[in-house]
C-alpha positions in Angstrom: 271.9 175.6 94.0 269.1 177.1 96.0 268.3 175.8 99.5 265.4 173.3 99.8 262.0 174.8 100.5 260.8 174.8 104.0 257.6 173.0 104.8 255.2 175.3 106.6 252.5 173.8 108.7 249.2 175.4 109.8 248.4 175.7 113.5 246.2 172.6 113.3 248.8 170.6 111.4 251.4 171.5 114.0 249.1 170.4 116.7 248.6 167.1 114.9 252.4 166.7 114.7 252.8 167.6 118.4 250.3 164.9 119.5 247.3 167.2 120.4 245.0 165.0 118.2 246.3 161.7 119.6 249.4 159.5 119.1 248.0 157.8 116.0 247.5 161.1 114.2 250.9 162.3 115.4 252.6 159.2 113.9 250.7 159.6 110.7 251.6 163.3 110.5 255.3 162.6 111.0 255.1 160.3 107.9 253.1 162.8 105.8 255.3 165.7 106.7 258.5 163.6 106.1 257.3 162.7 102.6 256.3 166.3 101.9 259.9 167.5 102.8 261.4 164.8 100.6 259.4 166.1 97.7 260.2 169.8 98.5 256.6 170.7 99.2 256.1 174.0 101.0 252.7 173.1 102.4 250.2 170.4 102.9 246.8 170.2 101.1 243.5 169.2 102.7 241.9 166.2 101.0 238.2 165.2 100.6 238.7 161.5 100.6 241.1 158.6 100.5 241.2 155.1 99.1 243.5 152.7 101.1 245.5 149.9 99.4 246.9 148.5 102.6 244.3 145.7 103.1 246.3 143.0 101.1 248.1 140.8 103.5 251.8 140.6 102.7 253.1 139.6 106.1 253.2 140.7 109.7 254.7 144.2 109.1 251.5 145.6 107.4 249.3 144.1 110.0 251.4 145.5 112.9 251.4 149.0 111.3 247.6 149.0 111.0 247.1 147.5 114.4 249.3 150.1 116.0 247.3 153.0 114.5 244.0 151.3 115.6 245.3 150.5 119.1 246.2 154.1 119.5 242.7 155.2 118.8 243.3 156.3 115.2 240.2 157.3 113.1 240.2 158.5 109.5 239.4 162.2 109.2 237.9 161.9 105.7 235.8 159.4 103.8 238.0 156.4 103.2 237.2 153.3 101.1 239.2 150.1 101.1 240.9 148.4 98.2 240.8 144.6 97.9 242.0 142.3 100.7 243.4 138.8 100.6 240.1 137.1 101.4 236.7 136.9 100.0 234.7 137.4 103.2 231.4 136.6 101.4 232.7 133.4 99.8 235.6 132.3 102.0 235.5 128.8 100.5 236.8 130.1 97.2 240.2 131.1 98.5 242.9 128.4 98.7 244.8 129.7 101.7 246.6 128.2 104.8 245.6 129.3 108.3 248.4 131.8 108.6 247.2 133.7 105.5 243.5 133.5 106.5 244.1 134.7 110.0 246.5 137.5 109.0 244.3 138.6 106.1 241.2 138.7 108.2 242.9 140.6 111.1 244.3 143.1 108.7 241.0 143.8 107.1 239.4 144.2 110.5 242.1 146.6 111.6 241.3 149.0 108.7 237.6 148.7 109.6 238.5 149.7 113.2 240.2 152.8 111.8 236.9 153.9 110.3 237.5 152.8 106.7 234.5 151.7 104.7 234.7 148.0 104.1 234.2 148.3 100.3 237.1 145.9 99.5 237.1 147.0 95.8 239.8 148.2 93.4 237.1 150.3 91.6 235.6 152.6 94.3 234.6 155.0 91.6 231.9 152.7 90.0 229.0 153.6 92.3 229.3 156.2 95.1 232.9 157.3 95.7 233.3 159.7 92.8 235.2 162.9 93.7 234.5 165.9 91.6 236.9 167.5 89.1 239.6 169.4 90.9 239.0 167.7 94.3 242.2 166.8 96.1 242.2 163.1 97.3 244.6 160.5 98.5 243.9 157.4 96.4 246.1 154.3 96.3 245.8 151.3 93.8 247.1 152.1 90.4 243.9 151.7 88.4 241.9 153.8 91.0 244.6 156.5 90.8 244.6 156.8 87.0 240.8 156.7 86.8 240.4 159.4 89.5 243.0 161.7 87.8 242.0 161.0 84.2 238.3 160.2 83.9 237.0 162.1 87.0 239.5 165.0 86.9 240.2 164.7 90.6 243.8 165.1 91.8 245.8 162.4 93.5 249.4 161.4 93.5 250.5 157.7 93.5 249.8 156.9 97.2 250.4 153.4 98.5 251.1 151.5 101.7 251.3 153.1 104.3 251.1 156.8 103.2 247.5 156.3 102.1 246.2 155.6 105.6 248.4 158.3 107.1 246.8 160.8 104.7 243.4 159.5 105.7 244.1 160.0 109.4 245.4 163.5 109.0 243.3 164.6 106.0 246.4 166.0 104.5 248.8 165.3 101.6 251.9 167.1 100.3 251.3 169.9 97.8 253.4 168.2 95.1 253.2 166.1 92.0 249.8 165.6 90.3 248.1 167.9 92.8 249.7 170.8 90.9 248.7 172.2 87.5 252.1 172.0 85.8 252.5 168.3 86.6 249.2 167.5 85.0 250.4 168.7 81.6 251.0 166.1 78.9 254.6 165.2 78.0 253.8 162.8 75.2 251.0 162.7 72.6 249.8 159.3 71.4 247.7 159.4 68.2 245.2 156.6 67.7 243.6 158.0 64.6 245.4 155.3 62.5 243.5 152.5 64.3 240.5 151.1 62.4 237.1 152.3 63.5 235.9 148.7 63.6 238.5 147.8 66.2 237.9 150.9 68.3 234.2 149.9 68.4 235.1 146.7 70.3 236.2 146.6 74.0 239.1 144.3 73.4 241.1 147.1 71.8 241.2 149.2 74.9 243.3 147.2 77.2 245.7 146.6 74.3 245.8 150.3 73.7 246.4 150.8 77.4 249.5 148.5 77.1 250.8 150.8 74.4 250.2 153.9 76.5 252.1 152.3 79.4 255.0 151.2 77.2 255.3 154.6 75.5 254.5 157.0 78.3 256.2 155.2 81.2 255.4 157.5 84.1 254.7 160.5 81.9 251.3 162.2 81.4 250.0 161.2 78.0 247.5 163.0 75.7 245.6 160.6 73.5 244.1 161.8 70.2 241.9 160.1 67.7 239.5 158.6 70.2 236.7 161.2 70.4 233.5 161.2 68.4 230.6 158.8 68.1 230.7 155.6 66.2 228.7 152.4 66.4 228.9 150.9 69.9 227.6 147.4 70.2 227.0 147.8 73.9 224.2 150.2 73.2 223.7 153.9 73.7 222.6 153.5 77.3 226.0 152.2 78.3 228.0 154.7 76.3 228.1 157.2 79.2 227.9 160.1 76.8 231.5 159.6 75.8 231.0 158.1 72.3 233.5 155.3 71.7 235.4 156.0 74.9 233.0 154.7 77.5 233.9 154.6 81.2 234.5 150.9 81.2 236.8 151.2 78.2 238.7 154.0 79.8 238.9 151.9 83.0 240.4 149.1 81.0 242.9 151.4 79.2 244.0 153.1 82.3 244.4 150.0 84.4 246.6 148.4 81.7 248.6 151.6 81.2 249.2 151.8 84.9 250.4 148.2 84.9 252.6 148.1 81.9 254.1 151.5 82.6 253.4 153.8 85.6 250.8 156.0 84.1 248.8 157.9 86.7 247.1 160.4 84.4 246.1 160.4 80.7 244.0 162.9 78.8 241.7 161.8 76.0 241.3 164.9 73.8 237.7 165.9 73.5 236.6 163.4 76.1 238.1 163.6 79.5 237.3 166.6 81.7 240.7 168.5 81.6 241.2 168.0 77.8 238.7 169.9 75.6 241.5 170.5 73.2 245.1 169.3 72.7 246.4 172.8 73.5 244.6 172.8 76.8 246.9 170.0 78.1 250.2 170.6 76.4 250.4 174.4 76.1 252.1 174.8 79.5 254.5 172.0 78.7 256.2 173.7 75.8 259.8 172.3 75.5 262.6 174.3 77.2 265.4 175.1 74.8 268.0 173.9 77.2 266.2 170.7 78.4 266.0 167.9 75.8 264.0 165.8 78.2 261.2 168.4 78.1 260.4 167.8 74.4 256.8 166.7 73.7 257.0 163.4 71.8 254.3 162.4 69.3 253.7 158.8 68.5 251.3 157.5 65.9 249.6 154.1 66.5 248.2 151.7 63.9 245.9 148.7 64.0 248.9 146.5 63.7 250.5 148.1 66.8 247.4 147.4 68.8 247.4 143.8 67.7 251.0 143.4 68.6 250.3 144.8 72.1 247.5 142.3 72.5 249.8 139.5 71.5 252.5 140.7 73.9 250.0 140.4 76.7 249.0 136.9 75.6 251.5 134.6 77.2 249.1 131.6 76.9 248.6 129.2 74.1 245.9 128.0 71.8 244.1 124.7 72.6 242.9 123.5 76.0 241.6 126.2 78.3 241.6 125.8 82.1 239.9 129.0 83.3 238.4 132.4 82.5 239.1 135.3 84.7 237.0 138.5 84.4 236.8 141.6 86.5 240.2 143.2 86.8 239.5 145.9 87.7 236.3 144.9 89.4 233.3 144.3 87.1 230.9 147.2 86.7 227.1 147.1 86.4 227.5 147.7 82.7 229.9 144.8 82.3 227.5 142.5 84.1 224.9 143.5 81.5 227.3 143.0 78.6 228.3 139.5 79.9 224.7 138.5 80.4 223.9 139.6 76.9 226.9 137.6 75.5 225.7 134.5 77.4 222.1 134.9 76.3 220.2 131.7 76.2 223.2 129.7 75.0 224.7 126.6 76.6 226.4 126.6 80.0 230.1 126.7 80.4 232.2 123.5 80.0 232.8 121.5 83.2 236.5 121.6 82.5 236.7 125.4 82.6 236.5 127.5 85.8 234.9 130.9 85.2 235.4 133.6 87.8 234.0 137.2 87.8 235.5 139.5 90.4 233.4 142.5 91.5 232.6 144.7 94.5 229.8 144.0 97.0 227.9 147.2 95.9 227.9 146.3 92.2 227.0 142.7 93.0 223.8 143.8 94.7 222.8 146.0 91.7 223.5 143.2 89.3 221.4 140.8 91.5 218.5 143.3 91.4 218.8 143.8 87.6 218.7 140.0 87.0 222.1 139.9 85.2 223.8 138.2 88.0 221.4 135.2 87.7 222.2 134.8 84.0 225.9 134.8 84.7 225.7 132.3 87.6 223.3 130.0 85.7 225.9 129.7 83.0 228.4 128.4 85.5 230.4 131.5 86.6 231.5 131.9 90.2 231.5 135.4 91.8 234.5 136.6 93.7 234.2 139.7 96.0 236.6 141.6 98.3 239.7 140.4 96.4 241.0 139.6 92.9 242.0 136.4 91.3 245.5 137.6 90.1 246.7 138.3 93.7 244.8 135.7 95.7 244.9 131.8 95.3 241.4 131.3 93.9 242.1 129.4 90.7 243.0 125.8 91.1 246.8 125.2 91.0 246.5 123.3 87.7 244.9 126.3 85.9 247.8 127.4 83.8 246.1 128.5 80.6 243.6 131.2 81.4 241.6 133.6 79.2 240.8 137.1 80.2 239.5 140.3 78.8 241.6 142.3 81.2 245.0 143.7 80.2 245.9 144.2 83.9 245.1 140.5 84.7 247.2 139.4 81.7 250.1 141.6 82.8 250.3 140.5 86.4 249.0 136.9 86.6 252.0 135.1 85.1 254.3 136.6 87.8 251.8 136.6 90.6 250.1 133.2 90.3 252.1 131.4 87.6 249.2 131.3 85.1 249.6 132.3 81.5 247.0 134.6 80.0 245.2 134.7 76.6 243.7 138.2 76.1 240.4 138.2 74.3 237.1 139.9 73.9 234.2 139.3 76.3 232.4 137.3 73.6 235.5 135.2 73.0 235.8 134.5 76.7 232.2 133.2 76.7 232.7 131.1 73.6 236.0 129.7 75.0 234.4 128.8 78.3 231.7 126.9 76.5 234.1 125.1 74.1 236.7 124.3 76.7 239.4 125.5 74.3 240.7 129.0 73.3 238.4 130.6 70.7 239.5 133.8 69.1 238.5 135.6 65.9 241.5 137.6 64.5 239.7 139.2 61.6 239.0 142.3 63.6 242.7 142.8 64.3 243.9 142.6 60.7 
């Protein structure tokens, strides 16, 4: 067995480690270098940006860590956006929290602001301005942001989380390991969706269900998805198709977020669509199976319409009948999703008084939707807007809301365990119809 590789630091990196750039950077570099050695990395990579997931308040440890870096004068070295916190700072009355949670959450969010992070408080930093280019090395945390950056944007990030993400931001460095390297980005499983009906693929509800299948099949492996390229009828309209045909950005967002939740997917390639996958050979050629390593075999799995429906049903722990709430925006609602929701609402009746309807989004998208007029349509129908946090991690829904409809596979996956609410996964139109009726409304003809 060969000896482990030795991590080689540049002069500047060694200075960071030795404290020449301040005690906060030295502390951060000790952590980054330690992780690099654990992964056998021989060097560190410079990054262009970071997205920090440490703003959710889970107790005093996270707050003390961020405060220590801030008190020592730490400042991020690269552009750094913030994931959601545990409060909606714009609508604080929406969060049902005790004083300890409120004070701790607010202090934690302020500590990250003091460190120089942008107070975006969004799980979808890629929707407006923070979009690294293909091949750019970044340090992104939050599972859906990671998979979107790697897959849809073609940037390169490993699965960074608390507290490595802020350490990478302070040093501007990450280990040269994992998905930063070419070989690790090759697909180890091929999932073929050509057996799914074109009618189902033309509707958004299929994509989180397909994401659940990707997560279940791939686990933590890189997946290549076939049968999803080409143009078919898109009822969102050509102007929202992002030039991707059936695989719009919002659909890929939904697929990736669910795949990262039900499995541990950090990168998928949609053949003929995503930037690194013009052909299947481009993403599997370097991953040819080794004769002496059965774990290196490339699996191929064919998916049918029935498989997609079964995945939807596994995500639906809720029941038919009375509906308590509707939760949209996990990941955060985009400008296009606001437009689609406004179109689905149209000039129809408002939502039933018995149903709470929440739309989670970022501050930046909220302002665009306000200017476009789609926000007004949504609010006039009775929806409440949540910013800076998400309803499946923060106590926003009333405690009695146990049967909740959502169009988000990620929300459906996490909410039962996080907040004790059962989910019914449906289309955006079904969510609107159910919110008006006060009961679960679903049309299963599309899934047959």
